[in-house]
Backbone bond lengths (Angstrom), bond angles and torsions (degrees), N, CA, C in turn:
res aa  C-N    CA-C-N  psi(-1)  N-CA   C-N-CA  omega(-1)  CA-C   N-CA-C  phi
1 X - - - 1.432 - - 1.531 108.79 -
2 X 1.307 115.94 134.38 1.469 121.29 177.42 1.529 109.55 -77.01
3 X 1.324 115.34 152.98 1.459 121.20 175.78 1.523 108.65 -110.84
4 X 1.305 115.59 133.87 1.453 121.53 179.75 1.522 109.58 -70.94
5 X 1.323 116.88 125.55 1.461 121.68 178.64 1.523 110.95 -99.81
6 X 1.341 116.14 -38.46 1.459 119.81 176.79 1.521 109.29 -163.56
7 X 1.321 114.52 166.55 1.460 119.67 175.31 1.519 108.72 -144.44
8 X 1.322 115.83 160.90 1.464 121.30 174.90 1.521 108.48 -146.26
9 X 1.321 114.31 156.40 1.461 121.26 176.50 1.520 106.97 -128.17
10 X 1.326 116.07 122.50 1.460 122.20 179.27 1.516 109.54 -113.14
11 X 1.311 115.47 145.78 1.466 121.31 179.24 1.522 108.64 -95.69
12 X 1.340 114.69 131.70 1.464 120.55 171.93 1.523 107.56 -114.98
13 X 1.321 117.20 -177.46 1.472 120.47 -177.90 1.523 112.89 -59.09
14 X 1.316 117.49 -48.41 1.461 121.67 -172.74 1.530 113.57 -110.51
15 X 1.329 117.22 -14.11 1.456 119.73 -174.35 1.522 110.50 -153.18
16 X 1.305 116.12 -163.36 1.458 123.13 178.66 1.522 109.35 -125.08
17 X 1.333 116.13 160.34 1.457 121.22 171.36 1.526 106.63 -117.87
18 X 1.321 115.37 118.76 1.456 122.28 175.20 1.522 106.22 -97.40
19 X 1.324 116.34 118.97 1.460 120.59 179.42 1.526 108.73 -111.79
20 X 1.322 115.85 125.71 1.457 123.20 176.09 1.522 107.78 -111.70
21 X 1.327 116.95 132.14 1.457 121.36 -178.95 1.522 108.31 -121.42
22 X 1.344 116.52 128.90 1.457 120.00 -179.92 1.524 111.27 -87.24
23 X 1.331 115.89 176.84 1.463 120.99 -175.61 1.526 112.77 -65.03
24 X 1.333 117.80 -19.32 1.464 121.42 177.42 1.526 112.07 -87.64
25 X 1.324 117.08 -1.68 1.458 121.34 179.73 1.511 114.44 89.25
26 X 1.327 117.77 4.51 1.462 121.68 178.59 1.525 109.14 -76.33
27 X 1.335 116.82 123.78 1.462 122.04 -178.37 1.523 110.35 -100.39
28 X 1.319 114.89 141.49 1.459 122.35 177.39 1.522 107.27 -125.93
29 X 1.332 116.95 121.15 1.456 122.19 -178.57 1.525 110.00 -103.74
30 X 1.337 114.77 136.22 1.457 121.77 178.45 1.517 109.22 -129.55
31 X 1.335 117.76 123.51 1.455 121.50 172.25 1.523 107.09 -77.26
32 X 1.325 116.62 129.72 1.460 120.93 -178.90 1.520 110.14 -132.69
33 X 1.312 115.09 143.82 1.457 119.83 174.18 1.529 108.48 -78.63
34 X 1.314 117.50 162.34 1.467 119.03 175.25 1.528 112.31 -56.71
35 X 1.322 116.28 -37.46 1.464 120.63 179.75 1.529 111.15 -65.83
36 X 1.323 117.29 -41.11 1.462 120.70 178.58 1.521 110.99 -65.27
37 X 1.314 116.54 -41.63 1.455 120.13 178.82 1.526 110.94 -64.19
38 X 1.330 117.29 -38.87 1.474 121.04 174.57 1.523 111.27 -60.66
39 X 1.334 116.80 -40.84 1.461 120.35 179.16 1.523 111.51 -64.74
40 X 1.330 117.21 -39.25 1.466 120.79 177.19 1.529 109.76 -63.45
41 X 1.312 116.37 -46.17 1.466 120.93 179.42 1.519 110.70 -61.05
42 X 1.339 117.21 -45.91 1.469 121.30 179.09 1.527 111.28 -62.15
43 X 1.336 116.88 -41.30 1.463 120.68 -179.74 1.524 111.09 -64.35
44 X 1.328 116.84 -42.43 1.468 120.20 178.27 1.527 110.92 -65.28
45 X 1.320 116.65 -41.97 1.457 120.66 178.64 1.523 110.93 -62.57
46 X 1.336 116.36 -43.74 1.467 120.81 178.79 1.529 111.01 -64.08
47 X 1.311 116.37 -43.33 1.457 120.70 -179.80 1.525 111.08 -63.92
48 X 1.319 117.71 -42.74 1.455 120.96 178.81 1.519 111.36 -66.93
49 X 1.326 117.77 -35.95 1.460 121.32 176.60 1.521 110.62 -65.95
50 X 1.335 116.77 -41.83 1.462 121.23 177.51 1.518 110.31 -64.77
51 X 1.336 117.02 -38.49 1.457 121.15 -179.81 1.522 110.72 -62.59
52 X 1.331 117.47 -39.07 1.458 120.78 176.56 1.525 110.84 -61.29
53 X 1.330 116.86 -38.81 1.461 121.49 -179.25 1.521 111.67 -73.20
54 X 1.343 117.51 -21.47 1.461 121.78 -175.83 1.525 112.38 -102.98
55 X 1.322 117.84 16.28 1.468 120.45 -176.01 1.521 113.22 -51.90
56 X 1.321 118.07 -34.46 1.452 121.35 -176.80 1.522 113.39 -93.36
57 X 1.336 117.16 -0.61 1.465 120.62 -176.87 1.524 110.36 -112.08
58 X 1.331 115.57 158.85 1.464 120.96 172.58 1.524 107.49 -73.19
59 X 1.328 117.76 129.11 1.460 120.58 178.59 1.525 112.09 -131.09
60 X 1.317 117.39 27.82 1.464 121.02 -179.60 1.525 112.23 -61.08
61 X 1.327 118.13 -29.44 1.459 121.11 -176.87 1.521 112.12 -90.58
62 X 1.330 118.89 3.01 1.446 122.01 -177.60 1.528 110.44 -73.63
63 X 1.330 116.02 116.29 1.451 122.47 178.43 1.522 106.74 -130.81
64 X 1.311 116.89 129.69 1.459 120.65 -179.47 1.517 108.55 -109.82
65 X 1.333 115.88 122.45 1.449 121.14 177.40 1.508 108.89 -132.64
66 X 1.315 115.97 138.27 1.456 120.70 178.76 1.525 107.69 -149.67
67 X 1.330 117.85 130.61 1.458 119.38 177.59 1.522 110.74 -64.13
68 X 1.323 117.27 141.96 1.452 120.78 -177.75 1.514 113.87 -101.01
69 X 1.284 117.60 6.44 1.450 116.00 176.82 1.440 112.19 148.13
């Protein structure tokens, strides 16, 4: 499994480019609509909120998946 080293979000005319870079420096670019980017942000916020609520529980099996469009 790759480890995320950094990410960036660039604005284009009609959409965004989400770039994920792994620890080896390999970059992966994804064109995303504003709606898709909102869904990613909402999913991360929800997951982090759930993680706060699960601080005392085992959550190793917690996986969040949501279709983006």
